C-alpha distance (Angstrom), angle and dihedral (degrees) to the residues before:
residue distance angle dihedral
X1 . . .
X2 3.78 . .
X3 3.85 120.5 .
X4 3.86 88.2 -139.2
X5 3.78 115.6 87.0
X6 3.78 112.8 -108.3
X7 3.82 90.2 -142.6
X8 3.75 127.8 34.3
X9 3.71 122.1 -76.6
X10 3.78 116.8 -94.1
X11 3.76 113.3 -119.4
X12 3.78 109.8 -96.0
X13 3.78 115.3 -118.5
X14 3.84 112.7 -151.8
X15 3.81 122.6 -139.2
X16 3.80 114.8 -76.0
X17 3.75 127.7 -93.7
X18 3.73 103.6 -129.5
X19 3.77 137.6 -177.9
X20 3.74 117.4 -81.6
X21 3.82 101.0 -107.2
X22 3.75 122.2 96.3
X23 3.80 92.2 -117.2
X24 3.81 91.6 50.8
X25 3.78 92.6 50.3
X26 3.85 94.9 46.3
X27 3.85 93.5 44.9
X28 3.88 91.3 43.5
X29 3.83 92.4 53.7
X30 3.83 93.1 43.0
X31 3.86 90.3 51.5
X32 3.77 90.4 47.5
X33 3.83 92.2 53.3
X34 3.85 92.9 44.2
X35 3.75 89.7 54.2
X36 3.80 91.9 46.2
X37 3.73 96.2 53.4
X38 3.78 94.9 42.8
X39 3.83 88.8 52.5
X40 3.77 89.5 54.6
X41 3.74 91.6 57.3
X42 3.84 99.6 39.2
X43 3.69 110.3 90.3
X44 3.83 95.7 12.5
X45 3.77 111.2 142.2
X46 3.80 126.7 -112.6
X47 2.94 131.6 -87.8
X48 3.79 94.0 14.1
X49 3.79 92.5 61.3
X50 3.84 88.6 67.8
X51 3.74 98.2 31.6
X52 3.81 117.8 105.2
X53 3.84 112.7 -118.8
X54 3.82 94.7 179.7
X55 3.83 133.2 54.8
X56 3.92 91.2 -110.1
X57 3.86 89.8 66.1
X58 3.72 93.3 -118.6
X59 3.81 112.7 158.8
X60 3.81 133.2 -176.5
X61 3.85 97.5 -116.0
X62 3.80 91.4 45.2
X63 3.84 91.3 55.8
X64 3.81 91.9 58.3
X65 3.81 91.7 41.3
X66 3.79 89.3 53.9
X67 3.84 92.7 47.7
X68 3.81 91.3 55.8
X69 3.78 87.7 58.4
X70 3.79 92.6 46.8
X71 3.85 91.1 51.6
X72 3.85 91.1 50.0
X73 3.80 93.5 45.9
X74 3.77 95.3 45.5
X75 3.71 101.8 43.0
X76 3.85 103.8 22.2
X77 3.77 99.2 34.5
X78 3.79 94.3 -122.6
X79 3.78 112.2 164.8
X80 3.84 120.5 -123.4
X81 3.77 115.5 -167.0
X82 3.87 99.4 -177.3
X83 3.80 113.1 34.9
X84 3.70 93.4 176.5
X85 3.80 90.7 61.3
X86 3.80 91.2 57.1
X87 3.80 90.2 71.0
X88 3.78 90.3 72.5
X89 3.79 126.1 70.1
X90 3.77 116.9 -149.8
X91 3.81 115.9 -93.9
X92 3.73 91.4 -113.8
X93 3.85 94.4 49.3
X94 3.77 111.3 107.7
X95 3.82 122.2 -151.2
X96 3.82 86.6 -106.1
X97 3.81 90.4 54.2
X98 3.78 94.9 52.1
X99 3.82 93.0 42.4
X100 3.81 89.7 51.0
X101 3.79 92.4 50.7
X102 3.85 90.9 47.9
X103 3.80 89.9 50.3
X104 3.81 90.8 49.9
X105 3.79 92.0 48.2
X106 3.81 90.6 50.0
X107 3.83 92.4 47.7
X108 3.79 91.0 50.2
X109 3.81 90.4 48.6
X110 3.72 91.0 48.4
X111 3.85 90.2 52.0
X112 3.73 87.4 56.4
X113 3.81 93.7 47.3
X114 3.82 92.3 47.9
X115 3.83 86.9 66.0
X116 3.78 94.9 51.0
X117 3.79 115.9 88.9
X118 3.78 99.0 160.6
X119 3.80 114.5 65.8
X120 3.77 91.9 -163.4
X121 3.81 94.3 56.1
X122 3.79 119.7 93.1
X123 3.74 119.1 -100.3
X124 3.80 111.8 -93.2
X125 3.80 96.9 -116.3
X126 3.77 129.0 125.6
X127 3.80 116.6 -127.8
X128 3.79 107.7 135.0
X129 3.83 93.5 -166.8
X130 3.75 94.5 56.1
X131 3.77 129.2 39.5
X132 3.76 114.9 -125.3
X133 3.82 115.3 -109.0
X134 3.79 121.8 -124.9
X135 3.73 118.1 -83.6
X136 3.85 88.6 -116.6
X137 3.85 92.0 52.7
X138 3.79 92.2 47.1
X139 3.86 92.1 50.3
X140 3.79 92.2 46.8
X141 3.73 92.5 46.9
X142 3.84 92.7 50.3
X143 3.81 90.0 48.5
X144 3.78 89.2 53.2
X145 3.82 95.3 43.7
X146 3.77 95.0 43.8
X147 3.84 92.6 43.6
X148 3.78 92.7 49.8
X149 3.81 92.6 49.9
X150 3.81 92.7 42.2
X151 3.82 87.1 59.3
X152 3.72 90.1 51.1
X153 3.80 89.8 48.4
X154 3.84 90.6 51.6
X155 3.81 90.3 59.8
X156 3.75 96.0 41.0
X157 3.85 94.6 49.3
X158 3.85 89.5 48.9
X159 3.75 89.7 53.7
X160 3.76 91.2 48.9
X161 3.83 100.9 52.2
X162 3.80 108.9 -17.2
X163 3.80 94.5 -99.7
X164 3.82 111.3 152.5
X165 3.76 137.7 171.7
X166 3.80 134.0 72.7
């Protein structure tokens, strides 16, 4: 495989300039990472978008599918019983399907966050078997989780068609 991208480089997008409050910084960076990983998946060709390019079986579409589950579990309290299975989109899911579900999960999570003014307060979710984390913890966790998988997505997309950049 050539070290030169087969297609032109994607214009790099620098980190966001956010407001000065902690909440504005955390939400600004989370939004930036959400947009970045979604952009890596949108327009990726079939079947490569779901083909594993590494021994672990990780694939580009599966990463975004997984992150939709993490958004819903973290901010909405939805239960996931088999995290490993969230890394695989169904065979009949198109890229557009997975992107739409991710957008919807993000929108629902943002609706919850819009009602949270105290970062130290627990998230307003109902899950009696598990106490809700603080808003601060949830935002930090989602930045870490999304950033980690956005890095994976960078490499996988470059292997697919040479597209690089954030």
